PQR file with spaces between the fields and no chain letter, atoms N, CA, C, O and H, PARSE charges and radii, in Angstrom:
ATOM       1  N    MET     1      20.911   21.536    0.357 -0.4000 1.5000
ATOM       2  CA   MET     1      20.512   20.255    0.131 -0.0000 2.0000
ATOM       3  C    MET     1      19.477   20.271   -1.245  0.5500 1.7000
ATOM       4  O    MET     1      18.622   21.154   -1.306 -0.5500 1.4000
ATOM       5  N    PRO     2      19.593   19.278   -2.317 -0.5600 1.5000
ATOM       6  CA   PRO     2      18.450   19.547   -3.028  0.2800 2.0000
ATOM       7  C    PRO     2      17.509   18.711   -2.661  0.5500 1.7000
ATOM       8  O    PRO     2      17.629   17.875   -1.766 -0.5500 1.4000
ATOM       9  N    LYS     3      16.320   18.940   -3.483 -0.4000 1.5000
ATOM      10  CA   LYS     3      15.174   18.357   -2.960 -0.0000 2.0000
ATOM      11  C    LYS     3      15.132   16.711   -3.077  0.5500 1.7000
ATOM      12  O    LYS     3      15.991   16.208   -3.802 -0.5500 1.4000
ATOM      13  H    LYS     3      16.223   19.618   -4.211  0.4000 1.0000
ATOM      14  N    ILE     4      14.590   16.205   -2.695 -0.4000 1.5000
ATOM      15  CA   ILE     4      14.638   14.409   -2.684 -0.0000 2.0000
ATOM      16  C    ILE     4      13.406   14.287   -3.883  0.5500 1.7000
ATOM      17  O    ILE     4      12.349   14.883   -3.678 -0.5500 1.4000
ATOM      18  H    ILE     4      13.893   16.614   -2.106  0.4000 1.0000
ATOM      19  N    LYS     5      13.549   13.673   -4.847 -0.4000 1.5000
ATOM      20  CA   LYS     5      12.364   12.860   -5.681 -0.0000 2.0000
ATOM      21  C    LYS     5      11.446   11.913   -5.180  0.5500 1.7000
ATOM      22  O    LYS     5      11.891   10.837   -4.782 -0.5500 1.4000
ATOM      23  H    LYS     5      14.408   13.188   -5.013  0.4000 1.0000
ATOM      24  N    THR     6      10.221   12.144   -5.136 -0.4000 1.5000
ATOM      25  CA   THR     6       9.408   11.105   -4.630 -0.0000 2.0000
ATOM      26  C    THR     6       9.438    9.964   -5.801  0.5500 1.7000
ATOM      27  O    THR     6       9.370   10.182   -7.011 -0.5500 1.4000
ATOM      28  H    THR     6       9.859   13.019   -5.460  0.4000 1.0000
ATOM      29  N    HIS     7       9.561    8.643   -5.126 -0.4000 1.5000
ATOM      30  CA   HIS     7       9.383    7.683   -6.089 -0.0000 2.0000
ATOM      31  C    HIS     7       7.608    7.288   -6.722  0.5500 1.7000
ATOM      32  O    HIS     7       6.686    6.639   -6.229 -0.5500 1.4000
ATOM      33  H    HIS     7       9.617    8.466   -4.143  0.4000 1.0000
ATOM      34  N    SER     8       7.724    7.856   -7.682 -0.4000 1.5000
ATOM      35  CA   SER     8       6.369    7.890   -8.762 -0.0000 2.0000
ATOM      36  C    SER     8       5.168    6.569   -8.298  0.5500 1.7000
ATOM      37  O    SER     8       3.948    6.672   -8.176 -0.5500 1.4000
ATOM      38  H    SER     8       8.473    8.384   -8.083  0.4000 1.0000
ATOM      39  N    GLY     9       5.952    5.497   -8.133 -0.4000 1.5000
ATOM      40  CA   GLY     9       5.194    4.292   -7.799 -0.0000 2.0000
ATOM      41  C    GLY     9       4.662    3.843   -6.424  0.5500 1.7000
ATOM      42  O    GLY     9       3.614    3.218   -6.258 -0.5500 1.4000
ATOM      43  H    GLY     9       6.943    5.413   -8.233  0.4000 1.0000
ATOM      44  N    ALA    10       5.572    4.267   -5.392 -0.4000 1.5000
ATOM      45  CA   ALA    10       5.433    4.423   -4.168 -0.0000 2.0000
ATOM      46  C    ALA    10       4.205    5.506   -3.833  0.5500 1.7000
ATOM      47  O    ALA    10       3.458    5.250   -2.888 -0.5500 1.4000
ATOM      48  H    ALA    10       6.422    4.775   -5.527  0.4000 1.0000
ATOM      49  N    LYS    11       4.042    6.508   -4.484 -0.4000 1.5000
ATOM      50  CA   LYS    11       3.091    7.447   -4.070 -0.0000 2.0000
ATOM      51  C    LYS    11       1.782    7.388   -4.364  0.5500 1.7000
ATOM      52  O    LYS    11       0.814    8.026   -3.950 -0.5500 1.4000
ATOM      53  H    LYS    11       4.649    6.716   -5.252  0.4000 1.0000
ATOM      54  N    LYS    12       1.953    6.190   -5.443 -0.4000 1.5000
ATOM      55  CA   LYS    12       0.554    5.664   -5.897 -0.0000 2.0000
ATOM      56  C    LYS    12       0.130    4.449   -4.835  0.5500 1.7000
ATOM      57  O    LYS    12      -1.039    4.092   -4.983 -0.5500 1.4000
ATOM      58  H    LYS    12       2.739    5.672   -5.780  0.4000 1.0000
ATOM      59  N    ARG    13       0.702    3.907   -4.026 -0.4000 1.5000
ATOM      60  CA   ARG    13       0.424    3.027   -3.343 -0.0000 2.0000
ATOM      61  C    ARG    13       0.465    2.906   -2.052  0.5500 1.7000
ATOM      62  O    ARG    13      -0.027    1.953   -1.447 -0.5500 1.4000
ATOM      63  H    ARG    13       1.652    4.197   -3.906  0.4000 1.0000
ATOM      64  N    PHE    14       1.173    4.056   -1.421 -0.4000 1.5000
ATOM      65  CA   PHE    14       1.041    4.171   -0.125 -0.0000 2.0000
ATOM      66  C    PHE    14       0.915    5.782    0.506  0.5500 1.7000
ATOM      67  O    PHE    14       1.509    6.791    0.125 -0.5500 1.4000
ATOM      68  H    PHE    14       1.572    4.830   -1.912  0.4000 1.0000
ATOM      69  N    LYS    15      -0.199    5.603    1.740 -0.4000 1.5000
ATOM      70  CA   LYS    15      -0.489    6.800    2.310 -0.0000 2.0000
ATOM      71  C    LYS    15       0.367    6.804    3.770  0.5500 1.7000
ATOM      72  O    LYS    15       0.718    5.792    4.378 -0.5500 1.4000
ATOM      73  H    LYS    15      -0.682    4.784    2.050  0.4000 1.0000
ATOM      74  N    LEU    16       0.560    7.913    4.090 -0.4000 1.5000
ATOM      75  CA   LEU    16       0.965    8.232    5.410 -0.0000 2.0000
ATOM      76  C    LEU    16      -0.223    8.302    6.630  0.5500 1.7000
ATOM      77  O    LEU    16      -1.271    8.671    6.101 -0.5500 1.4000
ATOM      78  H    LEU    16       0.274    8.735    3.597  0.4000 1.0000
ATOM      79  N    THR    17      -0.351    8.136    7.667 -0.4000 1.5000
ATOM      80  CA   THR    17      -1.282    8.539    8.741 -0.0000 2.0000
ATOM      81  C    THR    17      -0.780    9.686    9.539  0.5500 1.7000
ATOM      82  O    THR    17       0.215   10.320    9.187 -0.5500 1.4000
ATOM      83  H    THR    17       0.501    7.836    8.097  0.4000 1.0000
ATOM      84  N    LYS    18      -1.359    9.918   10.456 -0.4000 1.5000
ATOM      85  CA   LYS    18      -1.313   10.973   11.305 -0.0000 2.0000
ATOM      86  C    LYS    18      -0.166   10.573   11.966  0.5500 1.7000
ATOM      87  O    LYS    18       0.861   11.248   12.051 -0.5500 1.4000
ATOM      88  H    LYS    18      -2.167    9.403   10.742  0.4000 1.0000
ATOM      89  N    ASN    19      -0.362    9.353   12.483 -0.4000 1.5000
ATOM      90  CA   ASN    19       0.669    8.830   13.659 -0.0000 2.0000
ATOM      91  C    ASN    19       1.914    8.191   13.044  0.5500 1.7000
ATOM      92  O    ASN    19       2.701    7.663   13.830 -0.5500 1.4000
ATOM      93  H    ASN    19      -1.196    8.805   12.414  0.4000 1.0000
ATOM      94  N    GLY    20       2.189    8.172   11.749 -0.4000 1.5000
ATOM      95  CA   GLY    20       3.179    7.784   11.099 -0.0000 2.0000
ATOM      96  C    GLY    20       3.308    6.523   10.479  0.5500 1.7000
ATOM      97  O    GLY    20       4.338    6.119    9.940 -0.5500 1.4000
ATOM      98  H    GLY    20       1.550    8.601   11.111  0.4000 1.0000
ATOM      99  N    LYS    21       2.046    5.797   10.583 -0.4000 1.5000
ATOM     100  CA   LYS    21       1.982    4.526    9.835 -0.0000 2.0000
ATOM     101  C    LYS    21       1.868    4.581    8.531  0.5500 1.7000
ATOM     102  O    LYS    21       1.775    5.633    7.900 -0.5500 1.4000
ATOM     103  H    LYS    21       1.209    6.125   11.021  0.4000 1.0000
ATOM     104  N    VAL    22       1.869    3.451    8.045 -0.4000 1.5000
ATOM     105  CA   VAL    22       1.913    3.787    6.491 -0.0000 2.0000
ATOM     106  C    VAL    22       0.763    2.487    6.150  0.5500 1.7000
ATOM     107  O    VAL    22       0.797    1.309    6.507 -0.5500 1.4000
ATOM     108  H    VAL    22       1.945    2.596    8.557  0.4000 1.0000
ATOM     109  N    LYS    23      -0.130    3.146    5.411 -0.4000 1.5000
ATOM     110  CA   LYS    23      -1.347    2.167    5.020 -0.0000 2.0000
ATOM     111  C    LYS    23      -1.235    1.778    3.629  0.5500 1.7000
ATOM     112  O    LYS    23      -1.029    2.728    2.875 -0.5500 1.4000
ATOM     113  H    LYS    23      -0.158    4.103    5.121  0.4000 1.0000
ATOM     114  N    ARG    24      -1.305    0.771    3.150 -0.4000 1.5000
ATOM     115  CA   ARG    24      -1.255    0.160    2.029 -0.0000 2.0000
ATOM     116  C    ARG    24      -2.554   -0.666    1.717  0.5500 1.7000
ATOM     117  O    ARG    24      -3.242   -1.119    2.632 -0.5500 1.4000
ATOM     118  H    ARG    24      -1.472   -0.002    3.763  0.4000 1.0000
ATOM     119  N    SER    25      -2.885   -0.857    0.313 -0.4000 1.5000
ATOM     120  CA   SER    25      -4.010   -1.611   -0.111 -0.0000 2.0000
ATOM     121  C    SER    25      -3.222   -3.041   -0.445  0.5500 1.7000
ATOM     122  O    SER    25      -2.014   -3.244   -0.566 -0.5500 1.4000
ATOM     123  H    SER    25      -2.327   -0.489   -0.430  0.4000 1.0000
ATOM     124  N    HIS    26      -4.319   -3.932   -0.548 -0.4000 1.5000
ATOM     125  CA   HIS    26      -4.099   -5.574   -0.569 -0.0000 2.0000
ATOM     126  C    HIS    26      -3.293   -5.809   -2.028  0.5500 1.7000
ATOM     127  O    HIS    26      -3.252   -4.885   -2.841 -0.5500 1.4000
ATOM     128  H    HIS    26      -5.300   -3.767   -0.450  0.4000 1.0000
ATOM     129  N    ALA    27      -2.762   -6.887   -2.260 -0.4000 1.5000
ATOM     130  CA   ALA    27      -2.242   -7.486   -3.549 -0.0000 2.0000
ATOM     131  C    ALA    27      -3.584   -8.571   -4.022  0.5500 1.7000
ATOM     132  O    ALA    27      -4.492   -8.853   -3.240 -0.5500 1.4000
ATOM     133  H    ALA    27      -2.795   -7.638   -1.600  0.4000 1.0000
ATOM     134  N    TYR    28      -3.526   -8.918   -4.956 -0.4000 1.5000
ATOM     135  CA   TYR    28      -4.171   -9.718   -5.763 -0.0000 2.0000
ATOM     136  C    TYR    28      -5.651   -9.518   -5.820  0.5500 1.7000
ATOM     137  O    TYR    28      -6.455  -10.421   -5.588 -0.5500 1.4000
ATOM     138  H    TYR    28      -2.789   -8.689   -5.591  0.4000 1.0000
ATOM     139  N    LYS    29      -5.978   -8.283   -6.143 -0.4000 1.5000
ATOM     140  CA   LYS    29      -7.263   -7.673   -6.190 -0.0000 2.0000
ATOM     141  C    LYS    29      -7.387   -7.387   -7.868  0.5500 1.7000
ATOM     142  O    LYS    29      -8.438   -6.812   -8.149 -0.5500 1.4000
ATOM     143  H    LYS    29      -5.325   -7.549   -6.331  0.4000 1.0000
ATOM     144  N    SER    30      -6.582   -7.659   -8.934 -0.4000 1.5000
ATOM     145  CA   SER    30      -7.170   -7.171  -10.113 -0.0000 2.0000
ATOM     146  C    SER    30      -7.708   -7.807  -10.999  0.5500 1.7000
ATOM     147  O    SER    30      -8.500   -7.434  -11.865 -0.5500 1.4000
ATOM     148  H    SER    30      -5.728   -8.126   -8.706  0.4000 1.0000
ATOM     149  N    HIS    31      -7.155   -9.067  -10.730 -0.4000 1.5000
ATOM     150  CA   HIS    31      -8.373   -9.903  -12.067 -0.0000 2.0000
ATOM     151  C    HIS    31      -8.390  -11.356  -11.479  0.5500 1.7000
ATOM     152  O    HIS    31      -7.606  -11.734  -10.608 -0.5500 1.4000
ATOM     153  H    HIS    31      -6.512   -9.370  -10.027  0.4000 1.0000
ATOM     154  N    LEU    32      -9.255  -12.040  -11.982 -0.4000 1.5000
ATOM     155  CA   LEU    32      -9.711  -13.670  -11.809 -0.0000 2.0000
ATOM     156  C    LEU    32     -10.652  -13.528  -10.374  0.5500 1.7000
ATOM     157  O    LEU    32     -10.611  -14.363   -9.470 -0.5500 1.4000
ATOM     158  H    LEU    32      -9.892  -11.733  -12.689  0.4000 1.0000
ATOM     159  N    LEU    33     -11.421  -12.420  -10.362 -0.4000 1.5000
ATOM     160  CA   LEU    33     -12.163  -11.993   -9.537 -0.0000 2.0000
ATOM     161  C    LEU    33     -13.675  -12.746   -9.105  0.5500 1.7000
ATOM     162  O    LEU    33     -14.165  -12.688   -7.977 -0.5500 1.4000
ATOM     163  H    LEU    33     -11.454  -11.742  -11.097  0.4000 1.0000
ATOM     164  N    ASN    34     -14.210  -13.381  -10.160 -0.4000 1.5000
ATOM     165  CA   ASN    34     -15.440  -14.233  -10.656 -0.0000 2.0000
ATOM     166  C    ASN    34     -15.002  -15.494  -10.900  0.5500 1.7000
ATOM     167  O    ASN    34     -13.877  -15.805  -11.293 -0.5500 1.4000
ATOM     168  H    ASN    34     -13.811  -13.428  -11.076  0.4000 1.0000
ATOM     169  N    GLY    35     -16.075  -16.342  -10.615 -0.4000 1.5000
ATOM     170  CA   GLY    35     -15.930  -17.917  -11.046 -0.0000 2.0000
ATOM     171  C    GLY    35     -15.028  -18.971  -10.285  0.5500 1.7000
ATOM     172  O    GLY    35     -15.252  -19.438   -9.168 -0.5500 1.4000
ATOM     173  H    GLY    35     -16.989  -16.089  -10.296  0.4000 1.0000
ATOM     174  N    HIS    36     -13.924  -19.258  -11.150 -0.4000 1.5000
ATOM     175  CA   HIS    36     -13.201  -20.083  -10.283 -0.0000 2.0000
ATOM     176  C    HIS    36     -11.763  -19.302   -9.703  0.5500 1.7000
ATOM     177  O    HIS    36     -10.754  -19.922   -9.369 -0.5500 1.4000
ATOM     178  H    HIS    36     -13.741  -18.878  -12.057  0.4000 1.0000
ATOM     179  N    GLY    37     -11.874  -18.154   -9.672 -0.4000 1.5000
ATOM     180  CA   GLY    37     -10.972  -17.327   -9.114 -0.0000 2.0000
ATOM     181  C    GLY    37     -11.012  -17.136   -7.353  0.5500 1.7000
ATOM     182  O    GLY    37     -10.441  -18.036   -6.737 -0.5500 1.4000
ATOM     183  H    GLY    37     -12.694  -17.650   -9.944  0.4000 1.0000
ATOM     184  N    LYS    38     -11.418  -16.427   -6.826 -0.4000 1.5000
ATOM     185  CA   LYS    38     -11.416  -16.126   -5.486 -0.0000 2.0000
ATOM     186  C    LYS    38     -12.997  -16.003   -4.765  0.5500 1.7000
ATOM     187  O    LYS    38     -13.968  -15.452   -5.282 -0.5500 1.4000
ATOM     188  H    LYS    38     -11.881  -15.696   -7.327  0.4000 1.0000
ATOM     189  N    THR    39     -12.960  -16.521   -3.739 -0.4000 1.5000
ATOM     190  CA   THR    39     -14.152  -16.613   -2.856 -0.0000 2.0000
ATOM     191  C    THR    39     -14.661  -14.980   -2.497  0.5500 1.7000
ATOM     192  O    THR    39     -13.932  -13.991   -2.421 -0.5500 1.4000
ATOM     193  H    THR    39     -12.170  -16.969   -3.319  0.4000 1.0000
ATOM     194  N    PRO    40     -15.983  -15.044   -2.328 -0.5600 1.5000
ATOM     195  CA   PRO    40     -16.468  -13.748   -1.830  0.2800 2.0000
ATOM     196  C    PRO    40     -15.885  -13.273   -0.572  0.5500 1.7000
ATOM     197  O    PRO    40     -15.720  -12.079   -0.326 -0.5500 1.4000
ATOM     198  N    LYS    41     -15.543  -14.341    0.308 -0.4000 1.5000
ATOM     199  CA   LYS    41     -15.166  -13.908    1.429 -0.0000 2.0000
ATOM     200  C    LYS    41     -13.569  -13.365    1.317  0.5500 1.7000
ATOM     201  O    LYS    41     -13.107  -12.457    2.008 -0.5500 1.4000
ATOM     202  H    LYS    41     -15.678  -15.312    0.107  0.4000 1.0000
ATOM     203  N    ARG    42     -12.999  -13.952    0.523 -0.4000 1.5000
ATOM     204  CA   ARG    42     -11.496  -13.541    0.358 -0.0000 2.0000
ATOM     205  C    ARG    42     -11.369  -12.286   -0.227  0.5500 1.7000
ATOM     206  O    ARG    42     -10.471  -11.508    0.093 -0.5500 1.4000
ATOM     207  H    ARG    42     -13.374  -14.690   -0.039  0.4000 1.0000
ATOM     208  N    LYS    43     -12.336  -12.008   -1.183 -0.4000 1.5000
ATOM     209  CA   LYS    43     -12.611  -11.003   -1.743 -0.0000 2.0000
ATOM     210  C    LYS    43     -12.781   -9.561   -0.938  0.5500 1.7000
ATOM     211  O    LYS    43     -12.187   -8.517   -1.204 -0.5500 1.4000
ATOM     212  H    LYS    43     -13.066  -12.641   -1.442  0.4000 1.0000
ATOM     213  N    ARG    44     -13.732   -9.778    0.095 -0.4000 1.5000
ATOM     214  CA   ARG    44     -14.146   -8.728    0.817 -0.0000 2.0000
ATOM     215  C    ARG    44     -12.885   -8.439    1.668  0.5500 1.7000
ATOM     216  O    ARG    44     -12.626   -7.240    1.773 -0.5500 1.4000
ATOM     217  H    ARG    44     -14.215  -10.627    0.311  0.4000 1.0000
ATOM     218  N    GLY    45     -12.096   -9.252    2.261 -0.4000 1.5000
ATOM     219  CA   GLY    45     -10.725   -9.178    3.103 -0.0000 2.0000
ATOM     220  C    GLY    45      -9.874   -8.196    2.144  0.5500 1.7000
ATOM     221  O    GLY    45      -9.209   -7.303    2.668 -0.5500 1.4000
ATOM     222  H    GLY    45     -12.306  -10.225    2.176  0.4000 1.0000
ATOM     223  N    LEU    46      -9.887   -8.329    0.974 -0.4000 1.5000
ATOM     224  CA   LEU    46      -8.782   -7.679    0.078 -0.0000 2.0000
ATOM     225  C    LEU    46      -9.412   -6.117   -0.202  0.5500 1.7000
ATOM     226  O    LEU    46      -8.749   -5.276   -0.809 -0.5500 1.4000
ATOM     227  H    LEU    46     -10.427   -9.055    0.548  0.4000 1.0000
ATOM     228  N    ARG    47     -10.603   -5.879    0.253 -0.4000 1.5000
ATOM     229  CA   ARG    47     -10.991   -4.734    0.175 -0.0000 2.0000
ATOM     230  C    ARG    47     -10.486   -3.825    1.102  0.5500 1.7000
ATOM     231  O    ARG    47     -10.185   -2.689    0.737 -0.5500 1.4000
ATOM     232  H    ARG    47     -11.142   -6.562    0.746  0.4000 1.0000
ATOM     233  N    LYS    48     -10.320   -4.294    2.592 -0.4000 1.5000
ATOM     234  CA   LYS    48      -9.889   -3.587    3.759 -0.0000 2.0000
ATOM     235  C    LYS    48      -8.579   -3.024    3.392  0.5500 1.7000
ATOM     236  O    LYS    48      -7.840   -3.753    2.730 -0.5500 1.4000
ATOM     237  H    LYS    48     -10.564   -5.217    2.888  0.4000 1.0000
ATOM     238  N    ALA    49      -8.155   -1.806    3.722 -0.4000 1.5000
ATOM     239  CA   ALA    49      -6.801   -1.240    3.984 -0.0000 2.0000
ATOM     240  C    ALA    49      -5.933   -2.228    5.024  0.5500 1.7000
ATOM     241  O    ALA    49      -6.469   -2.914    5.894 -0.5500 1.4000
ATOM     242  H    ALA    49      -8.754   -1.214    4.260  0.4000 1.0000
ATOM     243  N    ALA    50      -4.675   -2.176    4.804 -0.4000 1.5000
ATOM     244  CA   ALA    50      -3.922   -2.588    5.800 -0.0000 2.0000
ATOM     245  C    ALA    50      -2.670   -1.760    6.006  0.5500 1.7000
ATOM     246  O    ALA    50      -2.391   -0.884    5.188 -0.5500 1.4000
ATOM     247  H    ALA    50      -4.240   -1.618    4.098  0.4000 1.0000
ATOM     248  N    TYR    51      -1.910   -1.993    7.052 -0.4000 1.5000
ATOM     249  CA   TYR    51      -0.707   -1.418    7.435 -0.0000 2.0000
ATOM     250  C    TYR    51       0.662   -1.867    7.056  0.5500 1.7000
ATOM     251  O    TYR    51       0.883   -3.004    7.471 -0.5500 1.4000
ATOM     252  H    TYR    51      -2.137   -2.705    7.716  0.4000 1.0000
ATOM     253  N    ALA    52       1.569   -1.376    6.452 -0.4000 1.5000
ATOM     254  CA   ALA    52       2.926   -1.838    6.040 -0.0000 2.0000
ATOM     255  C    ALA    52       3.605   -2.527    7.138  0.5500 1.7000
ATOM     256  O    ALA    52       3.450   -1.940    8.209 -0.5500 1.4000
ATOM     257  H    ALA    52       1.390   -0.452    6.115  0.4000 1.0000
ATOM     258  N    ASP    53       4.310   -3.593    7.202 -0.4000 1.5000
ATOM     259  CA   ASP    53       5.337   -4.056    8.262 -0.0000 2.0000
ATOM     260  C    ASP    53       6.183   -3.088    8.593  0.5500 1.7000
ATOM     261  O    ASP    53       6.601   -2.248    7.795 -0.5500 1.4000
ATOM     262  H    ASP    53       4.436   -4.069    6.332  0.4000 1.0000
ATOM     263  N    LYS    54       6.534   -3.165   10.012 -0.4000 1.5000
ATOM     264  CA   LYS    54       7.533   -2.412   10.625 -0.0000 2.0000
ATOM     265  C    LYS    54       8.643   -2.394    9.596  0.5500 1.7000
ATOM     266  O    LYS    54       9.061   -1.341    9.115 -0.5500 1.4000
ATOM     267  H    LYS    54       6.194   -3.847   10.659  0.4000 1.0000
ATOM     268  N    THR    55       9.208   -3.842    9.204 -0.4000 1.5000
ATOM     269  CA   THR    55      10.598   -4.154    8.732 -0.0000 2.0000
ATOM     270  C    THR    55      10.776   -3.174    7.478  0.5500 1.7000
ATOM     271  O    THR    55      11.860   -2.758    7.067 -0.5500 1.4000
ATOM     272  H    THR    55       8.868   -4.698    9.595  0.4000 1.0000
ATOM     273  N    ASN    56       9.400   -2.854    6.895 -0.4000 1.5000
ATOM     274  CA   ASN    56       9.484   -2.108    5.297 -0.0000 2.0000
ATOM     275  C    ASN    56       9.551   -0.551    5.514  0.5500 1.7000
ATOM     276  O    ASN    56       9.887    0.210    4.607 -0.5500 1.4000
ATOM     277  H    ASN    56       8.520   -3.192    7.229  0.4000 1.0000
ATOM     278  N    LEU    57       9.140   -0.043    7.038 -0.4000 1.5000
ATOM     279  CA   LEU    57       8.661    1.384    7.246 -0.0000 2.0000
ATOM     280  C    LEU    57       9.854    2.495    6.686  0.5500 1.7000
ATOM     281  O    LEU    57       9.635    3.435    5.922 -0.5500 1.4000
ATOM     282  H    LEU    57       8.868   -0.661    7.775  0.4000 1.0000
ATOM     283  N    ALA    58      11.053    2.147    7.231 -0.4000 1.5000
ATOM     284  CA   ALA    58      11.865    3.074    7.062 -0.0000 2.0000
ATOM     285  C    ALA    58      12.197    3.366    5.315  0.5500 1.7000
ATOM     286  O    ALA    58      12.256    4.452    4.739 -0.5500 1.4000
ATOM     287  H    ALA    58      11.231    1.383    7.852  0.4000 1.0000
ATOM     288  N    THR    59      12.382    1.968    4.745 -0.4000 1.5000
ATOM     289  CA   THR    59      12.215    2.295    3.048 -0.0000 2.0000
ATOM     290  C    THR    59      11.010    3.133    2.393  0.5500 1.7000
ATOM     291  O    THR    59      11.094    3.987    1.511 -0.5500 1.4000
ATOM     292  H    THR    59      12.334    1.086    5.213  0.4000 1.0000
ATOM     293  N    ILE    60      10.035    2.729    2.961 -0.4000 1.5000
ATOM     294  CA   ILE    60       8.821    3.479    2.065 -0.0000 2.0000
ATOM     295  C    ILE    60       8.800    4.729    2.483  0.5500 1.7000
ATOM     296  O    ILE    60       8.376    5.575    1.696 -0.5500 1.4000
ATOM     297  H    ILE    60       9.967    2.035    3.677  0.4000 1.0000
ATOM     298  N    LYS    61       9.274    5.161    3.887 -0.4000 1.5000
ATOM     299  CA   LYS    61       9.159    6.926    4.237 -0.0000 2.0000
ATOM     300  C    LYS    61      10.412    7.297    3.511  0.5500 1.7000
ATOM     301  O    LYS    61      10.624    8.504    3.628 -0.5500 1.4000
ATOM     302  H    LYS    61       9.619    4.474    4.527  0.4000 1.0000
ATOM     303  N    LYS    62      11.377    6.632    2.753 -0.4000 1.5000
ATOM     304  CA   LYS    62      12.345    7.408    2.212 -0.0000 2.0000
ATOM     305  C    LYS    62      12.015    7.660    0.846  0.5500 1.7000
ATOM     306  O    LYS    62      12.486    8.600    0.206 -0.5500 1.4000
ATOM     307  H    LYS    62      11.205    5.651    2.658  0.4000 1.0000
ATOM     308  N    LEU    63      11.175    6.789    0.383 -0.4000 1.5000
ATOM     309  CA   LEU    63      10.352    6.682   -1.026 -0.0000 2.0000
ATOM     310  C    LEU    63       9.297    8.043   -1.222  0.5500 1.7000
ATOM     311  O    LEU    63       9.207    8.604   -2.314 -0.5500 1.4000
ATOM     312  H    LEU    63      10.792    6.026    0.903  0.4000 1.0000
ATOM     313  N    ILE    64       8.584    8.451   -0.122 -0.4000 1.5000
ATOM     314  CA   ILE    64       7.688    9.256   -0.079 -0.0000 2.0000
ATOM     315  C    ILE    64       7.842   10.331    0.750  0.5500 1.7000
ATOM     316  O    ILE    64       6.878   10.608    1.462 -0.5500 1.4000
ATOM     317  H    ILE    64       8.657    7.995    0.765  0.4000 1.0000
ATOM     318  N    PRO    65       9.083   11.176    0.845 -0.5600 1.5000
ATOM     319  CA   PRO    65       9.585   11.969    1.873  0.2800 2.0000
ATOM     320  C    PRO    65       8.621   13.217    2.068  0.5500 1.7000
ATOM     321  O    PRO    65       8.559   13.755    3.174 -0.5500 1.4000
ATOM     322  N    TYR    66       7.854   13.685    0.975 -0.4000 1.5000
ATOM     323  CA   TYR    66       6.694   14.628    1.312 -0.0000 2.0000
ATOM     324  C    TYR    66       5.655   14.437    1.392  0.5500 1.7000
ATOM     325  O    TYR    66       4.880   15.354    1.120 -0.5500 1.4000
ATOM     326  H    TYR    66       7.904   13.247    0.077  0.4000 1.0000
ATOM     327  N    LYS    67       5.243   13.389    1.729 -0.4000 1.5000
ATOM     328  CA   LYS    67       3.694   12.988    2.087 -0.0000 2.0000
ATOM     329  C    LYS    67       3.236   12.727    3.222  0.5500 1.7000
ATOM     330  O    LYS    67       2.047   12.439    3.357 -0.5500 1.4000
ATOM     331  H    LYS    67       5.873   12.644    1.950  0.4000 1.0000
């Protein structure tokens, strides 16, 4: 069997934990961060990491087979 190529977009966005969960960062954190964009409370929440939903786990794990 040939090696499977890792999806280069996925490898930048997801990390696998020891227990097999997929860690991800939040979206909407790139611009409009001051003034009339987002509240400080909302921006603090976006800083924290989150876990990918179980419905997407199999797909993501296929994209990053060697992580």
